[in-house]
C-alpha positions in Angstrom: -10.5 71.5 289.8 -12.7 70.8 292.8 -15.4 69.3 290.6 -12.9 67.2 288.8 -11.5 65.9 292.1 -14.9 65.0 293.4 -15.8 63.3 290.2 -12.6 61.1 290.4 -13.5 60.2 294.0 -17.0 59.4 293.0 -16.0 57.2 290.1 -13.4 55.3 292.1 -15.9 54.6 294.8 -18.5 53.2 292.5 -16.3 50.2 291.9 -17.4 48.5 295.0 -18.0 44.8 294.2 -14.4 44.0 293.5 -12.7 41.0 295.3 -10.5 43.3 297.4 -13.4 45.1 299.1 -15.1 44.5 302.4 -18.0 46.9 302.3 -20.2 46.0 305.2 -20.4 44.0 308.5 -19.0 40.5 307.7 -17.9 41.4 304.2 -19.4 41.4 300.7 -22.0 38.7 301.4 -22.5 39.6 305.0 -21.5 36.0 305.8 -17.8 36.4 306.8 -16.2 35.2 303.6 -13.5 36.8 301.5 -11.6 35.8 298.3 -8.5 37.6 299.6 -5.2 35.8 299.2 -1.7 35.9 300.7 -2.7 37.0 304.2 -0.1 37.0 306.9 -0.7 34.4 309.6 1.7 36.0 312.1 1.7 39.5 313.6 2.1 41.4 316.9 2.0 45.0 317.9 5.2 45.6 315.8 5.6 42.5 313.6 4.0 42.7 310.1 2.3 46.1 310.9 2.3 48.0 307.7 0.8 51.0 309.5 -1.0 52.0 312.7 -3.3 55.0 312.9 -4.7 56.5 316.1 -8.5 56.8 316.0 -10.0 59.7 318.1 -12.6 58.7 320.7 -13.9 55.2 321.0 -16.1 52.8 319.2 -16.5 49.1 318.3 -17.9 49.4 314.8 -15.8 47.3 312.5 -13.9 49.0 309.6 -15.2 48.6 306.1 -13.2 48.9 302.8 -14.3 50.1 299.4 -12.5 51.8 296.5 -9.2 51.8 298.3 -10.5 53.6 301.4 -11.5 52.5 304.9 -14.5 53.9 306.7 -15.4 53.6 310.4 -17.4 55.4 313.1 -16.3 56.7 316.5 -17.6 58.7 319.5 -15.2 61.4 320.4 -15.3 63.6 323.5 -15.8 67.3 322.8 -13.2 69.6 324.5 -14.6 71.5 327.4 -17.8 69.4 327.5 -19.1 66.0 328.5 -21.0 65.7 325.2 -19.9 63.3 322.5 -19.3 63.9 318.8 -20.5 61.0 316.7 -18.2 60.9 313.7 -17.4 59.1 310.5 -13.8 58.7 309.4 -12.3 57.9 306.0 -8.7 56.6 305.8 -6.5 55.6 302.9 -6.2 51.8 303.1 -2.7 51.8 301.6 -1.2 54.5 303.9 -3.5 54.8 306.9 -3.8 58.6 306.4 -7.0 60.1 307.6 -8.7 61.7 304.5 -11.6 63.2 306.3 -13.2 63.1 309.7 -16.8 64.5 309.9 -19.3 64.9 312.7 -22.7 63.4 311.9 -24.5 63.7 315.2 -23.9 65.2 318.7 -25.0 63.3 321.8 -25.6 65.3 324.9 -24.1 63.9 328.1 -27.4 64.4 330.0 -29.4 62.2 327.6 -26.8 59.6 326.8 -27.9 56.1 327.7 -26.0 53.8 330.1 -23.5 51.7 328.1 -22.5 48.1 328.7 -18.8 47.5 329.0 -18.9 45.5 325.8 -20.7 48.3 323.9 -20.1 51.9 323.1 -21.7 54.9 321.4 -20.4 53.9 318.0 -20.9 50.1 317.6 -22.9 49.6 314.4 -20.7 49.0 311.3 -21.1 51.3 308.2 -22.0 50.2 304.7 -20.4 51.5 301.5 -22.3 51.1 298.3 -22.5 53.0 295.0 -20.4 55.9 296.2 -22.4 56.3 299.5 -21.5 55.6 303.1 -24.5 54.6 305.3 -23.9 55.0 309.1 -26.2 54.2 312.0 -25.9 55.4 315.6 -29.0 53.7 317.0 -31.3 55.9 318.9 -29.3 59.0 317.8 -30.1 58.5 314.1 -29.0 57.2 310.8 -27.2 59.1 308.0 -26.0 58.8 304.4 -22.8 60.5 303.3 -21.1 60.7 299.9 -17.7 59.0 299.9 -16.2 62.5 299.8 -17.7 63.2 303.3 -20.6 65.3 302.2 -23.8 64.5 304.1 -26.7 63.5 301.8 -29.4 62.8 304.3 -30.1 62.3 308.0 -32.9 60.4 309.7 -33.5 61.3 313.4 -37.2 60.6 313.8 -36.9 57.1 315.2 -36.7 57.8 318.9 -36.5 54.9 321.4 -34.9 54.0 324.7 -31.9 51.7 324.1 -30.6 49.2 326.7 -26.9 48.9 327.1 -26.4 51.1 324.0 -26.7 50.4 320.3 -25.2 47.4 318.5 -27.0 46.0 315.4 -25.7 47.2 312.0 -28.1 48.0 309.1 -28.4 46.0 305.9 -29.0 47.0 302.3 -32.0 45.3 300.8 -32.7 46.5 297.2 -33.4 50.2 297.6 -33.9 50.0 301.3 -31.7 50.4 304.4 -33.1 48.0 307.0 -32.3 47.7 310.7 -33.9 46.5 314.0 -35.0 48.9 316.7 -35.1 46.5 319.7 -34.9 48.8 322.7 -36.4 48.8 326.2 -40.0 48.3 324.9 -42.1 48.2 321.7 -39.4 46.7 319.4 -39.8 46.9 315.6 -38.0 46.5 312.3 -37.8 49.5 310.0 -36.8 50.1 306.4 -35.6 53.5 305.1 -35.5 54.6 301.5 -31.8 54.5 300.9 -32.0 57.4 298.5 -33.8 59.9 300.9 -33.7 58.4 304.4 -37.5 58.5 304.6 -39.3 55.7 306.4 -40.8 53.2 303.9 -42.2 50.8 306.5 -42.2 49.9 310.2 -43.2 46.5 311.5 -43.7 45.8 315.3 -41.9 42.8 316.6 -44.4 41.2 319.0 -43.1 38.2 321.0 -43.8 36.9 324.6 -40.2 37.5 325.6 -40.0 39.6 328.8 -36.8 41.4 327.9 -37.3 43.1 324.6 -33.9 44.4 323.7 -31.6 42.9 321.1 -28.8 43.9 318.7 -28.8 41.6 315.6 -28.0 42.6 312.1 -30.6 41.5 309.5 -29.7 39.1 306.7 -31.4 39.3 303.2 -32.3 35.8 302.1 -32.7 35.2 298.3 -32.5 31.5 297.4 -34.8 31.1 294.5 -37.8 30.4 296.7 -37.5 32.8 299.6 -37.1 36.5 299.3 -37.1 37.7 302.9 -35.4 39.9 305.4 -34.3 37.5 308.3 -34.1 39.3 311.6 -33.6 37.6 315.0 -34.9 39.4 318.0 -35.9 38.7 321.6 -38.0 35.5 321.6 -38.1 34.7 317.9 -36.5 35.0 314.5 -38.8 36.5 311.9 -38.9 36.8 308.2 -40.3 40.0 306.6 -41.4 40.9 303.1 -39.0 43.5 301.7 -41.9 45.2 299.9 -43.9 46.3 302.8 -42.5 44.7 306.0 -45.2 42.1 306.4 -44.1 39.3 308.7 -44.1 36.1 306.6 -43.1 33.6 309.2 -41.4 33.1 312.6 -39.7 30.5 314.7 -39.9 31.0 318.5 -37.1 30.3 321.0 -38.6 31.3 324.3 -37.0 33.9 326.5 -33.8 34.4 324.4 -32.9 38.1 324.5 -30.0 40.5 323.7 -29.7 38.5 320.5 -26.6 39.7 318.6 -25.2 37.2 316.0 -26.1 37.8 312.3 -27.7 34.8 310.6 -25.8 32.7 308.0 -27.3 30.5 305.3 -26.3 27.3 303.4 -27.5 23.8 302.7 -31.1 25.0 302.7 -30.7 26.1 306.4 -30.5 29.3 308.3 -28.1 29.3 311.3 -28.2 31.8 314.1 -27.9 32.3 317.9 -30.7 32.9 320.4 -29.1 35.2 322.9 -29.0 35.3 326.7 -29.5 33.6 329.3 -29.3 30.2 327.7 -27.7 30.6 324.3 -28.4 28.0 321.6 -27.4 27.6 318.0 -30.4 27.0 315.8 -30.6 25.5 312.3 -34.0 26.1 310.7 -35.5 25.6 307.2 -36.7 28.9 305.8 -40.4 29.2 305.3 -40.6 29.2 301.5 -44.3 29.5 300.8 -45.2 28.6 304.3 -46.6 31.3 306.6 -47.1 31.9 310.3 -45.5 30.2 313.2 -43.2 27.4 312.0 -41.6 26.5 315.3 -43.0 23.0 315.3 -42.2 22.1 311.7 -39.0 23.9 310.5 -36.4 23.4 313.2 -33.7 21.1 311.8 -31.5 20.9 315.0 -30.3 22.9 318.0 -27.1 22.9 320.0 -26.3 24.3 323.4 -22.7 23.4 323.9 -20.3 26.3 323.0 -23.1 28.5 321.6 -22.1 32.2 321.3 -24.0 35.1 322.7 -22.1 37.7 320.7 -20.0 36.4 317.8 -21.7 35.5 314.5 -21.4 32.0 313.1 -19.4 31.0 310.0 -20.3 28.4 307.4 -17.5 26.9 305.3 -18.4 23.9 303.1 -20.2 21.3 305.2 -18.9 22.7 308.5 -20.4 25.4 310.8 -17.8 27.2 313.0 -18.5 29.4 316.0 -16.8 30.6 319.1 -18.5 31.2 322.5 -18.1 34.5 324.4 -15.9 32.4 326.8 -13.5 31.3 324.0 -14.7 27.8 323.2 -14.4 27.3 319.4 -16.5 24.6 317.8 -16.9 22.9 314.5 -20.1 21.0 313.8 -21.7 19.3 310.8 -23.9 21.9 309.4 -26.6 19.5 308.2 -26.9 17.5 311.5 -25.4 19.6 314.3 -23.0 16.8 315.1 -19.9 18.2 316.9 -16.7 17.5 315.1 -14.4 19.3 317.6 -14.6 21.8 320.4 -11.4 23.6 321.7 -10.6 26.4 324.1 -8.8 29.2 322.3 -8.4 31.5 325.3 -9.8 34.8 326.4 -13.3 36.2 325.8 -14.8 36.9 322.4 -17.0 39.4 320.8 -15.7 39.7 317.2 -17.1 37.5 314.5 -14.8 35.0 312.8 -14.1 35.1 309.1 -12.9 32.7 306.3 -10.2 34.0 304.0 -7.2 32.6 302.2 -8.3 29.1 303.0 -8.2 29.7 306.8 -10.3 30.6 309.7 -9.6 33.8 311.6 -10.7 34.5 315.2 -10.0 37.6 317.4 -10.5 37.7 321.1 -11.3 40.8 323.3 -7.7 40.9 324.6 -6.4 41.5 321.1 -5.2 38.0 320.5 -5.8 36.6 317.0 -6.0 32.9 316.2 -5.5 31.4 312.8 -7.1 27.9 312.4 -7.1 25.4 309.6 -10.7 24.5 308.4 -11.6 20.8 308.8 -13.1 18.1 310.9 -10.0 18.0 313.2 -8.7 21.1 315.1 -5.3 22.5 313.9 -4.1 25.9 315.2 -1.8 27.6 312.7 -0.9 30.7 314.6 -1.6 32.8 317.7 -0.9 36.5 317.6 -1.1 39.2 320.3 -1.9 42.7 319.0 -1.4 44.3 322.4 -4.7 46.2 322.3 -8.2 45.3 323.5 -10.6 44.8 320.5 -14.2 43.9 320.1 -14.4 44.8 316.4 -14.4 42.2 313.6 -11.8 42.0 310.9 -11.9 43.7 307.5 -9.7 42.0 304.8 -8.3 42.5 301.4 -5.6 40.8 299.3 -2.4 40.6 301.4 -3.8 42.4 304.4 -6.0 42.4 307.5 -7.4 45.5 309.1 -7.9 45.3 312.9 -9.5 48.0 315.1 -8.0 48.2 318.6 -9.1 50.3 321.5 -7.0 53.2 320.3 -5.6 52.4 316.9 -6.5 50.9 313.5 -3.9 48.5 312.1 -3.0 47.2 308.7 -1.4 43.8 309.1 0.6 42.8 306.1 3.7 40.6 305.6 6.8 42.6 304.9 
């Protein structure tokens, strides 16, 4: 009976690429888009809440959805100790019931890094693919679990000193699991064999930026000409060959550091942010067959006003949308960078916006969600206060949004 049950779990989880799934940071394409329909545009801490489940510990990893189940990570205190249990949880998406809750790593209090107030010990978002859950806890390690909760492999050999904690999520690239290791010094990009967790390649990230630490999630670009892993870091965005990690090209942006937004792509352009202290939005043409430093030839446009440090950008049609950490939302022409509108939503922002059900969805750190109509003129459709602080980004499926608050995970669904 146990074997039969595990087989049923495995088979259901292999159906990952359905419209209702949200299997990684920023959804099925990693770009913040969903085909979900019939989403509620109004909610509160009590209105249109289908269920609310308390999550032990703390963490700002976003929930992901696959095969009818939700997965997320957390860092929970250990009773009688100051150490932390770094855990993975699986919940039923329909009921909010915790199906399993497993420890993957244990972080000793004496060696735990100092954490920024907008970070935590469980910030990277999991990935679910082909019946496996990939989780990343930065300097503590990376692991792969079966969707039933059984650990398949762990990788703990990549030691480094983080700054402000860990943030960037990994990305699946063919048979690789790729992420950046941008700590206090000697940053690099690494690819693990997704089947075994073994290191396939490591490529140093060498730039003149004085502050080396960053937190961006890689983007896999395949557009018929380019086949490259795009990874922004301190001082430059670089493209790497998935085969062996060779750097193909780069575009420099000076002293930009603590780079967080995940790149997006469209209209033959890559769009990304350049980090602190003077954030810019960059639009660049990918290298194609060009190699080396393309800073002087491949920058299409840049924009300073309203540029985010933390939230990723969102491309919908011909318009590029983004929100600054200070709550200024903007719409610009993606091809030219011309500003169509710029409006203050309110509050501070870390979560990345999404596009679903023909609308734009923003979430601020105070737990207030904004629903905006896409277009060249600003139209606010709804403003909703969840009543809990949140830095995590939405997960979405037909008829429902999943929002992680400071203490609870919510399913928002019209009744």
